[in-house]
Structures are given as structure tokens and as C-alpha cells.
C-alpha positions in Angstrom: 0.0 0.0 -0.1 1.5 3.5 -0.9 2.3 5.7 2.2 0.1 8.9 2.3 1.7 11.8 0.9 2.0 15.0 3.0 -0.3 17.6 2.3 1.3 21.3 1.4 0.1 23.8 4.1 -1.8 25.6 1.3 -3.9 22.2 0.9 -4.5 22.2 4.6 -5.6 25.9 4.6 -7.8 25.1 1.8 -9.3 22.1 3.5 -10.1 24.1 6.8 -11.8 26.8 4.8 -14.0 24.5 2.8 -14.6 22.4 5.6 -15.7 25.7 7.7 -18.0 26.5 4.6 -20.1 23.3 4.9 -18.5 21.7 2.0 -18.7 17.7 2.4 -15.5 15.5 2.9 -16.2 13.8 -0.3 -16.4 17.2 -2.4 -13.3 18.6 -0.6 -11.4 15.4 -1.4 -12.4 15.8 -5.2 -11.7 19.5 -5.4 -8.3 19.2 -3.7 -7.3 15.8 -5.5 -6.7 13.6 -2.4 -8.1 10.6 -0.7 -11.0 10.9 1.9 -9.1 9.2 4.4 -6.1 11.6 4.3 -8.7 14.6 4.4 -10.3 13.2 7.5 -7.0 12.4 9.1 -5.9 16.0 8.8 -9.4 17.5 9.7 -9.2 15.2 13.0 -5.8 16.4 13.3 -6.8 20.1 13.2 -9.9 19.7 15.6 -7.5 17.8 18.2 -5.0 20.8 17.8 -8.0 23.3 18.5 -7.6 24.7 14.9 -10.7 26.0 13.1 -11.3 28.6 10.3 -10.6 31.4 10.1 -7.0 30.5 11.1 -5.2 33.4 13.2 -3.3 36.0 11.0 0.1 35.2 12.5 0.1 31.3 12.2 2.6 30.8 9.7 2.9 27.4 7.5 5.6 26.1 9.9 3.8 27.0 13.1 0.8 25.4 11.5 2.7 22.2 10.5 4.1 21.9 14.0 0.6 22.0 15.8 -0.6 19.5 13.4 2.4 17.1 12.9 3.9 17.1 16.4 3.0 14.1 18.4 2.1 14.9 22.0 4.1 13.1 24.7 7.1 11.9 22.4 10.1 13.7 21.9 11.6 14.0 18.5 14.3 11.6 17.9 13.2 9.4 21.0 12.0 6.0 20.3 9.1 4.4 22.3 10.6 1.1 22.4 14.3 0.1 23.1 16.5 -1.0 20.2 16.9 -5.0 20.5 20.5 -6.3 20.7 20.8 -7.1 17.0 24.0 -8.7 17.4 22.8 -11.2 19.9 19.7 -11.8 17.8 21.4 -12.5 14.8 23.4 -15.2 16.6 20.2 -16.8 18.0 18.7 -16.9 14.4 21.8 -18.7 13.2 21.6 -21.5 15.5 19.7 -24.7 14.7 16.3 -25.0 16.4 
């Protein structure tokens, strides 16, 4: 399955504007040429971030991206689980069962 492509901030702003205007998710997806699931995911992110149309004038594209795509509770560059000992795992896999 192909991975979801990240939308431009212009698409996200249009998506929020159209959604606030009462346009259906299906129509917005057709207008912007994106999948409904991607659109719904981004609308859910915006709702969880407390964003609605009209966006504040001082909200830059970088700030908008940060509010939508930063996961709460996980520091950037940190893994949720510890890395396994790959050398030991490789040895175990080579040994006969």
C-alpha cells in the first residue's frame, strides 16, 4: 500500500476553509485531489489541535505544520521502545532450532 503523501500547508488551509464553509468531505477530496481518508485524518488533527477556520493571521506555515504533525508526549528523535540487541538476535537466528 502506498504511503500517505504529506499535504502542503496551502492544501490544509483550503481544506479547513472548505470544511468550515459546509462543504462535504467527499467534495473537498475531489476538489483538492486527495484521498478522503487523508482529508479526514487531517481534519481530525486540526480538531485535536484546536484549529478552526479562520486561522489566526500570525499562524505561519511552519507553526501550522508543528501544531498538526507533532505527536504529543513523544520527544522528537526518541523511540518509544528500546532497540533490540541485533548482534545477539543474529546469533540466535543462526543457531539450529
